[in-house]
C-alpha positions as CSV (number, residue, x, y, z in Angstrom):
1,M,27.4,-73.9,27.1
2,K,29.4,-74.8,24.1
3,R,32.2,-77.3,24.6
4,K,35.6,-75.8,23.6
5,F,39.0,-77.2,23.3
6,R,42.4,-75.9,22.2
7,L,44.9,-77.8,20.0
8,I,48.6,-77.7,20.6
9,L,50.3,-77.6,17.3
10,P,54.1,-78.4,17.3
11,I,54.3,-78.0,13.5
12,A,57.2,-76.5,11.6
13,M,56.4,-73.3,9.7
14,T,57.5,-74.9,6.5
15,C,54.4,-77.1,6.6
16,F,52.2,-74.0,5.9
17,V,53.1,-74.0,2.2
18,L,50.1,-76.2,1.1
19,S,50.0,-78.7,-1.6
20,G,47.3,-81.4,-2.1
21,C,47.8,-82.8,1.4
22,D,45.1,-82.8,4.1
23,F,47.2,-80.4,6.3
24,F,44.3,-78.2,7.3
25,N,42.0,-81.1,8.1
26,K,44.6,-82.5,10.5
27,I,45.3,-79.3,12.3
28,S,41.9,-77.8,12.5
29,G,40.4,-80.5,14.8
30,N,37.6,-80.9,12.2
31,T,35.2,-83.5,13.6
32,N,33.7,-84.2,10.1
33,N,37.0,-85.6,8.7
34,K,36.8,-83.5,5.6
35,D,39.9,-82.6,3.6
36,Y,40.1,-78.8,3.4
37,G,43.6,-78.9,1.9
38,E,42.1,-78.5,-1.6
39,Y,40.5,-75.2,-0.5
40,Y,43.8,-73.7,0.5
41,K,45.9,-75.3,-2.3
42,G,47.9,-72.7,-4.3
43,Y,47.8,-70.0,-1.6
44,D,50.9,-69.3,0.6
45,M,49.9,-69.8,4.2
46,S,53.5,-69.3,5.4
47,L,53.3,-65.5,5.0
48,K,53.0,-63.2,8.0
49,G,51.3,-59.9,8.9
50,D,49.8,-57.8,6.2
51,K,51.2,-60.1,3.5
52,L,49.2,-63.0,4.9
53,A,46.2,-60.7,5.2
54,R,46.4,-59.9,1.4
55,E,46.9,-63.6,0.6
56,L,43.9,-64.6,2.7
57,Q,41.8,-61.8,1.2
58,K,42.7,-63.0,-2.3
59,L,41.7,-66.5,-1.4
60,S,38.5,-65.3,0.2
61,F,37.5,-63.2,-2.9
62,D,38.4,-66.0,-5.3
63,K,36.2,-68.5,-3.4
64,H,33.4,-66.1,-2.4
65,T,31.2,-66.9,-5.5
66,K,27.7,-66.1,-4.1
67,W,26.9,-62.7,-2.7
68,I,23.6,-62.4,-0.8
69,T,21.6,-59.4,0.2
70,Y,20.7,-58.2,3.7
71,G,17.1,-59.2,3.1
72,Q,18.1,-62.8,2.2
73,I,20.1,-63.4,5.4
74,T,17.2,-64.6,7.6
75,S,16.3,-67.3,5.1
76,Y,19.6,-69.0,6.0
77,Y,18.9,-68.9,9.8
78,V,16.8,-72.1,9.7
79,K,17.2,-75.4,8.0
80,T,16.6,-75.7,4.3
81,S,16.0,-78.7,2.2
82,D,19.6,-79.5,1.4
83,H,21.8,-78.5,4.2
84,N,21.8,-77.7,8.0
85,S,21.0,-74.3,9.3
86,S,23.9,-71.8,8.9
87,D,23.4,-71.2,12.6
88,A,22.5,-74.8,13.6
89,I,23.5,-76.1,17.0
90,A,26.1,-78.8,16.9
91,D,23.7,-81.8,16.7
92,G,22.4,-80.5,13.4
93,S,18.8,-80.1,14.6
94,E,16.5,-77.5,13.0
95,K,17.4,-74.8,15.5
96,Y,19.8,-71.9,15.4
97,E,21.8,-70.3,18.1
98,L,21.3,-66.7,19.3
99,F,24.7,-64.9,19.2
100,Y,26.2,-63.6,22.5
101,T,23.6,-65.3,24.7
102,G,23.4,-68.9,23.4
103,G,19.7,-69.3,23.4
104,T,18.2,-71.4,20.6
105,K,15.3,-70.8,18.2
106,S,13.6,-72.9,15.5
107,T,12.0,-70.0,13.6
108,Y,13.1,-66.5,12.9
109,E,10.9,-64.1,14.9
110,K,10.4,-60.4,15.1
111,T,12.0,-60.4,18.5
112,E,15.3,-61.4,16.8
113,N,17.6,-59.0,14.9
114,R,20.3,-59.4,12.3
115,E,23.3,-58.4,14.4
116,H,26.4,-56.9,12.8
117,V,29.2,-58.0,15.1
118,W,31.2,-55.2,13.5
119,P,28.5,-52.4,13.6
120,C,27.8,-50.5,10.4
121,A,28.3,-47.2,12.2
122,N,31.9,-48.4,13.0
123,S,32.7,-49.6,9.5
124,S,34.3,-46.5,8.0
125,A,31.4,-46.4,5.6
126,L,32.3,-49.7,3.9
127,W,28.8,-51.0,4.4
128,S,26.7,-48.1,5.8
129,H,25.7,-46.0,2.7
130,D,22.8,-46.3,0.3
131,Q,23.2,-46.5,-3.5
132,N,23.1,-42.7,-3.8
133,G,26.1,-42.3,-1.5
134,S,24.1,-40.7,1.3
135,D,23.9,-42.0,4.9
136,D,21.1,-44.6,5.3
137,V,20.6,-45.0,9.0
138,H,17.7,-47.5,8.6
139,Y,19.6,-49.9,6.3
140,V,16.5,-50.8,4.4
141,D,16.7,-53.7,2.0
142,D,16.5,-51.8,-1.3
143,R,19.4,-49.6,-0.4
144,Y,21.8,-52.4,0.7
145,Y,24.9,-53.3,-1.1
146,V,26.1,-56.8,-1.0
147,G,29.3,-57.1,1.0
148,G,30.4,-56.9,4.6
149,G,26.9,-55.9,5.7
150,S,25.3,-59.1,4.5
151,D,28.0,-61.7,5.0
152,L,26.8,-64.8,6.7
153,Y,30.0,-65.2,8.6
154,H,29.5,-61.7,10.0
155,V,25.7,-61.0,10.5
156,R,24.4,-63.3,13.2
157,P,20.9,-63.8,14.7
158,C,20.6,-62.1,18.0
159,N,17.8,-61.3,20.5
160,G,16.5,-57.8,19.6
161,N,16.8,-56.5,23.2
162,V,20.4,-57.7,23.5
163,N,21.2,-56.2,20.1
164,T,19.8,-52.9,21.2
165,A,21.6,-53.0,24.5
166,R,24.9,-53.6,22.8
167,G,24.3,-51.0,20.1
168,N,27.6,-49.8,18.6
169,A,29.6,-50.5,21.7
170,K,33.2,-51.5,21.2
171,F,34.5,-54.8,22.6
172,V,36.8,-54.7,25.6
173,D,37.8,-56.9,28.6
174,F,36.7,-55.1,31.8
175,S,39.3,-57.0,33.8
176,D,41.9,-54.8,32.0
177,E,43.2,-52.1,34.4
178,E,42.4,-49.3,32.0
179,F,38.7,-50.1,32.4
180,A,38.8,-50.4,36.2
181,S,36.7,-47.2,36.7
182,L,33.9,-48.7,34.6
183,R,33.5,-52.0,36.5
184,S,31.2,-50.7,39.2
185,G,28.8,-49.4,36.5
186,C,28.7,-52.5,34.4
187,I,25.5,-54.6,34.1
188,K,25.2,-58.2,32.9
189,Y,22.5,-58.6,30.3
190,G,20.9,-61.7,28.8
191,D,19.4,-63.7,31.6
192,N,16.2,-64.3,29.7
193,F,17.8,-65.2,26.4
194,G,20.4,-68.0,27.0
195,S,23.1,-69.2,29.3
196,M,25.7,-66.6,28.4
197,K,25.8,-62.9,29.4
198,V,26.8,-59.6,27.7
199,I,28.5,-57.2,30.1
200,L,27.8,-53.5,29.3
201,S,29.0,-50.2,30.6
202,G,27.5,-46.8,30.0
203,A,24.1,-48.2,29.1
204,D,20.9,-46.4,30.1
205,T,19.1,-48.8,32.4
206,T,16.1,-46.6,33.3
207,G,13.9,-48.1,30.6
208,S,12.7,-51.7,30.0
209,V,15.9,-52.5,28.2
210,P,19.4,-51.0,28.5
211,E,20.4,-48.8,25.5
212,Y,23.5,-47.2,24.0
213,A,26.2,-49.0,25.9
214,E,29.7,-47.5,25.4
215,K,31.7,-50.6,26.0
216,C,30.8,-54.3,25.8
217,E,32.4,-57.5,27.0
218,V,31.0,-60.9,25.8
219,D,31.0,-64.1,27.8
220,D,34.3,-66.0,27.9
221,N,32.7,-68.8,26.0
222,M,32.0,-66.3,23.1
223,K,35.2,-64.3,23.0
224,G,36.9,-66.6,20.5
225,D,33.9,-66.5,18.2
226,V,34.0,-62.7,18.2
227,A,37.7,-62.6,17.6
228,R,37.5,-64.9,14.6
229,I,34.6,-62.9,13.1
230,V,36.4,-59.6,13.6
231,A,39.6,-61.0,12.1
232,Y,37.6,-62.3,9.1
233,I,35.9,-59.0,8.5
234,W,39.1,-57.0,8.8
235,M,40.9,-59.4,6.5
236,H,38.1,-59.8,3.9
237,Y,36.7,-56.3,3.6
238,T,39.3,-53.7,4.4
239,E,40.9,-52.1,1.3
240,R,44.0,-53.9,0.1
241,G,43.6,-53.2,-3.6
242,V,40.8,-55.8,-4.2
243,T,37.3,-54.7,-5.1
244,P,35.0,-57.3,-6.8
245,D,32.9,-56.2,-9.8
246,V,29.8,-58.1,-8.9
247,S,26.0,-57.5,-8.7
248,V,23.2,-59.6,-7.3
249,K,19.7,-59.7,-8.5
250,S,17.0,-60.3,-5.9
251,G,13.3,-59.5,-5.6
252,G,13.4,-57.5,-8.9
253,R,16.3,-55.3,-7.6
254,T,19.9,-55.2,-8.5
255,Y,22.4,-54.9,-5.7
256,R,26.0,-53.8,-6.2
257,Y,29.0,-54.6,-4.1
258,K,30.0,-51.6,-2.0
259,D,33.3,-50.3,-3.3
260,M,35.9,-50.4,-0.6
261,T,36.9,-46.8,-0.4
262,G,38.2,-46.8,3.2
263,Q,40.2,-48.7,5.7
264,L,38.8,-50.8,8.5
265,S,40.7,-50.2,11.7
266,L,40.6,-52.6,14.6
267,K,40.3,-49.6,16.8
268,N,36.8,-49.1,15.3
269,I,35.6,-52.4,16.9
270,L,37.8,-52.7,20.0
271,G,37.8,-50.1,22.7
272,Y,41.6,-49.7,23.1
273,E,43.6,-46.7,21.9
274,D,46.7,-48.7,21.2
275,I,46.4,-50.8,18.0
276,N,48.8,-53.3,19.3
277,R,46.7,-53.8,22.3
278,C,43.7,-54.4,20.0
279,K,45.6,-57.1,18.2
280,A,46.8,-58.6,21.5
281,V,43.2,-58.8,22.8
282,L,42.0,-60.6,19.7
283,K,44.9,-63.1,20.0
284,E,44.1,-63.6,23.7
285,W,40.4,-64.3,23.0
286,N,41.2,-66.5,20.1
287,D,43.5,-68.6,22.2
288,M,41.3,-68.8,25.3
289,D,38.2,-69.9,23.4
290,A,39.0,-72.4,20.6
291,P,36.5,-73.1,17.7
292,S,33.6,-75.2,18.9
293,D,31.6,-77.8,16.9
294,V,29.0,-75.0,16.3
295,E,31.6,-72.8,14.6
296,K,32.9,-75.6,12.5
297,L,29.4,-76.6,11.4
298,R,28.7,-73.0,10.4
299,N,31.9,-72.9,8.4
300,D,30.9,-76.0,6.4
301,T,27.4,-74.7,5.9
302,V,28.1,-71.1,5.0
303,Q,30.7,-72.4,2.5
304,K,27.9,-74.2,0.7
305,I,26.1,-70.9,0.4
306,Q,28.8,-68.3,-0.2
307,G,31.7,-70.5,-1.4
308,N,34.3,-69.2,0.9
309,R,35.4,-70.2,4.5
310,N,36.5,-68.3,7.6
311,P,40.1,-69.5,7.7
312,F,40.5,-68.6,11.4
313,V,37.9,-71.3,12.3
314,D,39.8,-73.9,10.2
315,H,43.1,-72.9,11.7
316,P,43.0,-70.4,14.6
317,D,46.8,-70.0,14.6
318,L,46.5,-68.0,11.3
319,L,44.9,-65.2,13.4
320,D,48.1,-64.9,15.5
321,Q,50.2,-65.2,12.3
322,M,48.3,-62.4,10.6
323,L,48.1,-59.9,13.5
């Protein structure tokens, strides 16, 4: 189980206007002693709400210099010659961690899937259409746009059975009173794939694996990871007047960035009818499960590939400030 810790930050709001100082390095609990102040220099981190979301999105697009395709994702799940695996465990060995369940692998196998933490079917079509504009339910490589559907901060290696079991289920906390009627029908899934469990409701358990869950709760030790990924995707890819004009050549094909023609809603990924409750749950999960060494290592490594960082891993309090 990953070791988590939470930092108490009695820092005045005025400190959020960054200069060349090592502010973010000091507050992020970064174990590598790196100075991330330069990454955030020139961007106003004192903003709140949607203004902060726009500022973070601008930062993310400015720094996101390499766009990869869906087919390229798995090549980053194991160690390459010049950096640690983008999903390496904290000691930097040549292993990567399965999302949700915490099991480790040293090679990408057919039993693993590329799991969209924010499912394509719930993305308001921001990464679920082919190049002709029609629905592509199979998401084959030559019909994939680069963008949210192939972002290394978003698409994580996951056991295929666990991925199938979760399906497009929205995240909830079954301890909430509104889901009391579902508790008796919940199953815990993942015993064979790692130390952490995925709790599902509404799944068909008559076959060899459960399918088509309606609601999903991740292990307490994974809730913060999910919250920070969801906040990153909502910040980076929902339409706020920023659409990059980029293309990526790979395998003889040209991939275009998917134009952001819709709005991502947090109600598409969290199973609560009240948007304020959706935000509150993300804040609760972010607070209860602080960034681990694994998340920090991924932030450093994915930056080497894509150029940008997940700011909510560097400074979790930005999530509360934005939402």
